[in-house]
Structures are given as structure tokens and as C-alpha cells.
C-alpha positions as CSV (number, residue, x, y, z in Angstrom):
1,M,14.5,-27.0,3.5
2,S,12.0,-27.0,1.0
3,D,9.4,-23.6,-0.3
4,T,6.5,-25.5,2.2
5,Q,8.5,-26.0,5.1
6,E,10.0,-22.4,4.3
7,E,6.2,-21.1,4.6
8,V,5.0,-22.9,7.5
9,A,7.9,-21.5,9.4
10,T,7.5,-17.8,8.3
11,S,3.8,-18.0,8.8
12,Q,2.6,-14.9,10.9
13,L,1.6,-11.4,11.0
14,W,4.1,-8.9,10.1
15,L,3.2,-6.7,12.7
16,E,4.8,-3.1,13.9
17,G,7.7,-3.9,16.0
18,S,8.4,-7.7,14.4
19,P,11.5,-8.1,12.1
20,P,10.6,-8.2,7.8
21,P,10.3,-11.3,6.1
22,R,13.3,-11.4,4.6
23,P,13.5,-10.6,0.4
24,G,12.6,-13.8,-2.2
25,I,10.8,-15.8,1.0
26,P,6.8,-15.6,0.7
27,L,5.5,-14.8,4.4
28,T,1.8,-16.6,5.1
29,L,-0.5,-14.0,6.6
30,R,-3.0,-16.2,6.2
31,N,-4.2,-19.2,4.3
32,G,-5.0,-17.5,0.5
33,I,-2.7,-14.5,1.8
34,Q,0.9,-14.4,0.5
35,L,3.2,-11.2,1.5
36,F,6.9,-11.0,-0.9
37,L,8.9,-8.4,0.4
38,A,11.0,-6.5,-2.6
39,N,14.5,-5.9,-2.2
40,N,14.0,-2.2,-2.3
41,P,14.5,-0.6,0.9
42,S,15.2,3.3,1.2
43,S,13.8,6.4,3.3
44,W,10.8,6.1,0.7
45,T,9.9,2.5,0.6
46,F,11.0,1.9,4.2
47,E,11.7,-1.8,4.3
48,G,10.8,-2.8,0.8
49,T,7.5,-2.9,-1.3
50,N,4.9,-5.2,-0.5
51,T,3.4,-7.4,-3.4
52,W,0.5,-9.8,-2.2
53,V,-0.5,-13.0,-4.1
54,L,-4.0,-14.2,-3.7
55,T,-5.0,-17.8,-3.7
56,D,-8.1,-19.5,-4.1
57,A,-8.6,-23.2,-5.5
58,G,-6.2,-22.7,-7.8
59,H,-6.2,-20.1,-8.9
60,A,-4.2,-16.4,-7.9
61,I,-4.2,-12.5,-8.2
62,V,-0.8,-10.6,-7.6
63,I,-1.0,-7.0,-6.1
64,D,1.6,-4.2,-6.9
65,P,4.3,-7.0,-8.3
66,G,7.0,-4.3,-7.0
67,P,10.0,-2.1,-8.8
68,E,11.6,-3.8,-11.8
69,D,13.7,-7.0,-10.3
70,E,14.5,-9.6,-11.9
71,P,15.0,-12.0,-8.9
72,H,11.5,-10.3,-6.9
73,Q,9.5,-11.1,-9.9
74,R,11.3,-14.4,-10.7
75,A,10.5,-15.7,-7.1
76,V,7.1,-14.3,-7.2
77,A,6.4,-16.3,-10.8
78,D,8.2,-19.5,-9.8
79,W,6.5,-19.8,-6.1
80,I,2.6,-19.4,-8.4
81,R,4.4,-21.9,-11.2
82,A,5.4,-24.9,-8.3
83,R,1.7,-24.9,-7.3
84,E,0.2,-24.7,-10.5
85,L,-1.7,-21.9,-10.2
86,R,-3.8,-20.0,-12.7
87,L,-2.6,-16.3,-12.3
88,E,-6.1,-14.0,-13.2
89,H,-4.8,-11.1,-12.4
90,L,-1.6,-8.3,-12.4
91,V,-3.3,-5.3,-10.2
92,I,-1.3,-1.9,-8.9
93,S,-2.5,0.1,-6.1
94,H,-1.3,3.3,-8.0
95,G,0.9,4.1,-10.2
96,H,4.5,4.6,-8.7
97,W,7.4,2.9,-10.2
98,D,8.0,0.8,-6.7
99,H,4.4,-0.3,-7.0
100,S,3.7,-1.2,-10.7
101,G,7.7,-1.2,-12.3
102,G,7.6,-5.1,-12.3
103,L,4.3,-5.6,-14.3
104,K,6.4,-6.4,-17.5
105,A,8.4,-8.7,-16.2
106,L,6.2,-10.6,-14.0
107,A,3.7,-10.9,-17.1
108,A,6.6,-12.4,-19.3
109,L,7.3,-14.6,-16.2
110,T,3.7,-15.9,-15.8
111,G,2.5,-16.0,-19.3
112,V,-0.2,-13.6,-18.0
113,A,-2.0,-11.2,-20.7
114,G,-1.0,-8.2,-18.8
115,V,-2.1,-5.5,-15.6
116,T,-5.9,-5.0,-14.8
117,D,-6.1,-1.6,-14.5
118,L,-8.8,-1.0,-11.5
119,R,-7.8,2.4,-11.4
120,G,-10.9,3.9,-13.0
121,S,-13.7,1.6,-11.3
122,A,-16.6,2.8,-9.8
123,D,-16.5,2.7,-5.8
124,G,-18.1,-0.7,-5.2
125,A,-17.2,-3.1,-8.3
126,S,-16.6,-6.1,-8.0
127,L,-13.5,-8.3,-9.3
128,P,-15.0,-11.9,-9.7
129,F,-11.9,-14.4,-8.4
130,G,-11.4,-18.2,-7.8
131,A,-13.7,-20.5,-8.3
132,N,-16.6,-18.9,-5.4
133,S,-18.9,-16.1,-6.2
134,D,-18.2,-15.4,-2.3
135,Q,-14.4,-14.8,-3.5
136,E,-14.9,-11.3,-5.5
137,L,-12.9,-8.3,-4.4
138,L,-14.5,-4.6,-4.1
139,V,-12.7,-1.8,-5.4
140,Y,-12.7,1.5,-3.5
141,R,-11.1,5.0,-4.8
142,T,-8.4,5.9,-2.4
143,P,-7.0,9.0,-3.5
144,G,-4.7,11.4,-1.8
145,H,-1.4,9.6,-1.9
146,T,-1.4,9.8,-5.6
147,S,-4.4,10.3,-7.6
148,D,-5.1,7.3,-9.1
149,G,-5.3,5.3,-5.8
150,I,-7.4,2.1,-5.0
151,T,-8.4,-0.1,-2.1
152,L,-9.5,-3.9,-2.5
153,L,-11.5,-5.4,0.0
154,W,-11.3,-9.0,0.5
155,P,-15.1,-10.1,2.8
156,R,-14.5,-13.2,3.0
157,H,-11.0,-12.8,5.1
158,K,-11.7,-9.3,6.2
159,V,-9.0,-8.1,5.0
160,A,-8.5,-4.7,2.5
161,F,-5.2,-4.0,0.7
162,V,-4.6,0.0,0.8
163,G,-1.3,0.4,-1.2
164,D,0.1,3.5,0.1
165,S,-3.4,5.0,1.4
166,A,-2.2,4.0,4.7
167,M,0.4,2.8,6.8
168,A,1.4,0.7,10.0
169,R,3.9,3.7,11.4
170,V,3.5,6.7,9.9
171,N,0.7,8.6,7.8
172,P,2.3,8.5,4.5
173,Y,3.8,11.3,2.3
174,I,1.4,13.4,-0.1
175,H,2.8,13.7,-3.8
176,H,1.3,17.2,-4.6
177,P,0.3,18.7,-6.7
178,D,-0.8,15.1,-7.8
179,G,-1.7,13.4,-4.8
180,T,-3.6,15.8,-1.6
181,I,-4.4,16.8,1.5
182,T,-7.9,16.6,1.0
183,D,-8.3,13.6,-0.9
184,I,-6.5,11.6,1.4
185,L,-8.1,12.8,4.6
186,E,-11.5,11.7,2.6
187,S,-10.1,8.1,1.7
188,M,-8.9,7.6,5.5
189,D,-12.7,8.4,6.4
190,K,-14.1,6.6,3.5
191,M,-11.7,3.2,4.3
192,A,-12.8,3.9,8.2
193,G,-16.7,3.3,7.0
194,L,-15.6,0.2,4.8
195,V,-14.2,-2.1,7.8
196,D,-14.3,-2.5,11.6
197,D,-11.7,-3.3,14.1
198,S,-11.5,-7.0,13.0
199,W,-10.2,-6.6,9.7
200,L,-6.5,-5.9,8.6
201,L,-5.6,-3.2,6.6
202,L,-2.4,-4.4,4.6
203,S,-0.3,-1.6,3.0
204,G,2.0,-1.1,0.0
205,H,5.2,-0.7,2.8
206,G,5.3,-1.7,6.3
207,P,3.9,-4.1,8.8
208,V,-0.3,-5.2,8.8
209,I,-2.4,-2.7,10.6
210,T,-4.3,-4.0,13.1
211,S,-7.7,-2.2,14.8
212,P,-7.7,-0.1,11.1
213,R,-11.0,1.4,11.9
214,T,-9.6,3.0,15.8
215,H,-6.0,3.3,13.1
216,L,-7.5,5.4,10.8
217,V,-9.2,7.7,13.2
218,R,-5.9,8.2,15.3
219,R,-4.1,8.7,11.9
220,M,-7.0,11.5,10.5
221,E,-6.1,13.2,14.3
222,S,-2.4,13.3,13.5
223,R,-3.2,14.8,9.9
224,Q,-5.4,17.7,11.6
225,R,-2.6,18.3,14.2
226,R,0.1,18.5,11.0
227,I,-2.7,20.7,9.2
228,A,-2.9,23.1,12.9
229,E,1.0,23.0,13.2
230,V,2.0,24.0,9.5
231,R,-0.8,26.6,9.6
232,G,0.7,28.1,12.8
233,H,4.5,28.1,11.4
234,H,2.5,30.0,7.9
235,E,0.5,32.3,10.4
236,N,3.8,33.5,11.4
237,G,5.3,34.3,8.4
238,L,7.5,30.7,7.8
239,D,8.1,30.1,3.7
240,E,7.9,26.3,2.6
241,A,11.7,25.8,3.2
242,Q,11.7,27.1,6.6
243,I,8.9,24.9,7.6
244,V,10.2,21.7,6.2
245,A,13.3,22.5,8.1
246,A,11.3,23.7,11.8
247,M,9.5,20.5,11.6
248,Y,11.5,17.8,10.0
249,G,15.3,19.0,10.7
250,D,17.9,17.3,8.5
251,R,16.9,14.1,7.7
252,G,18.8,13.2,4.7
253,E,18.0,14.2,0.8
254,Q,15.1,11.6,0.4
255,T,13.1,11.8,3.5
256,Q,13.4,16.0,3.3
257,R,11.9,15.2,-0.4
258,A,8.8,13.6,0.8
259,A,8.8,16.0,3.9
260,A,8.8,19.0,1.6
261,A,6.1,17.4,-1.0
262,T,4.0,16.9,2.6
263,V,4.5,20.3,3.6
264,S,3.7,21.8,0.2
265,A,0.6,19.7,0.2
266,L,-0.1,20.8,3.5
267,L,0.0,24.3,2.6
268,A,-2.6,24.2,-1.0
269,H,-4.9,22.5,1.7
270,I,-4.6,25.6,4.4
271,T,-4.9,27.8,1.5
272,E,-7.9,26.4,0.0
273,R,-9.6,26.8,3.4
274,N,-8.8,30.3,4.0
């Protein structure tokens, strides 16, 4: 089967409840948007890191090259080279290794000069892309998971690349103290104001988020319930470790570490508000 035939065969949205794409095989979400799933599954990364390749009229952008993994970066580079695309930008949504670790390898394989670091951009900053002026991406700061998180909007296609600021199935963990609950709530509210339910959110992990404004509102409500739950445990005299045990039980070391970071962030948020 040729690359083109495989792309046609796997051309679909990866939605909640459907199987993930296979690592190394691009999933065409819609014309101009390819998903490459990195082969780094874990309790932190779920099925793996999503690497997004955007294309238009012979031009390409890669968002989140993934962890340093030669087969993953080579699959992306080979796909770009086979179509004789000009890679204009390598972009990361935030600095975590599972999104940024493959930057140097992919830059070397494609010949691009290096990362286009947008993390210090002002809200609404434009990233020109492709042959037409209406193909620009818009950059917005969305800290919370980390302090350096960004979201890129592609208005022409009504999609937003949100990194780890939002996920389809869960609220992302907060990498406290770098990330904060205050910031993630503000970022989710910002995102809900930038899109409507006709858009799609394309996350750094997991399936596509449909009806994103409704989804974000529900997730903010879920965050508020978690805040209330942690506040109740705190007022009953439980310390941080006891709160983690009460809320999450024994789910393995990696999950417990993520849970502890989130509970720490929730306690800091509650203390700030008192």
C-alpha cells in the first residue's frame, strides 16, 4: 500500500472512544492537517504525543515534534520530503520534553534553521504561513499546565492547537509550581472566548475535542468541583499526601506523581484565595 493510499484509508477524526492512529502512519484529519502519533505511551502521555503537520500550497509547519525518537522524527521528515514541502516553522506548544525533545533531530532531518519560538508572543500575534495571507496562524498565551503554554488558532480551518492546555477526556495535570490553577482557569476561559462549538481543539495528547466551547465550560466546572473537594479535605485537617490518597487512591507511581502535582496546585490556589 502506498503512503497516499494509507492516508486515504486513515482519513478521519480521532474521536473519544475510537482507536488511536498507529505510530508512523499519518492520520489526515482534514485537508492540510496531518497527525503523527509518537510511540511514547505512558500514564503521563496517554497514547503518546500528538505531532501536528500543517500544509498549504507547498509549505508546511510542524507543531510539537514530540520526544527525541528517531523513528518518529524520520516518519515526519520523510512524509514532508516525499511531498516536496518547504518546512517554514518548527513550533512547540510548551517546553516539556515529550513535545520539544525531538526539535534538534527533526531540524537536522529537514534542514530547517531551528525552532520558531512563539512562547513570548503577545496575544493575537500572527504567524504567516503558506501562499495566501488568509493562511496565517494566531498565537495566544495559555499558561496553566506550564507557565509557557501557547495556543495557535488557524481561523481558516476553524481549528486550535492547544498543546496540553485542554484534553478530550480529562483536565490536564498542573505542573506546579511552574503551572497554576489560576492560570489554567484563565486560559480555559480565554480559549472558550476565542472559539465556538463549530471549531475543533487539537490537543497535545489524545483525541480531537469537538464542541470546544461547551467542552471548556464543562471542564472549568469540573475544576471548580475539584477545588471545592480539596478545600473540604483541607478544612477537615488532611495534609497533601492524605488528600492525594483520598481523591486518587493507589493508581501507580506515575499517576500518583501527576495527582500530587495537581493537588499541590489546588492547595496553593485555595491558600491564595483565603
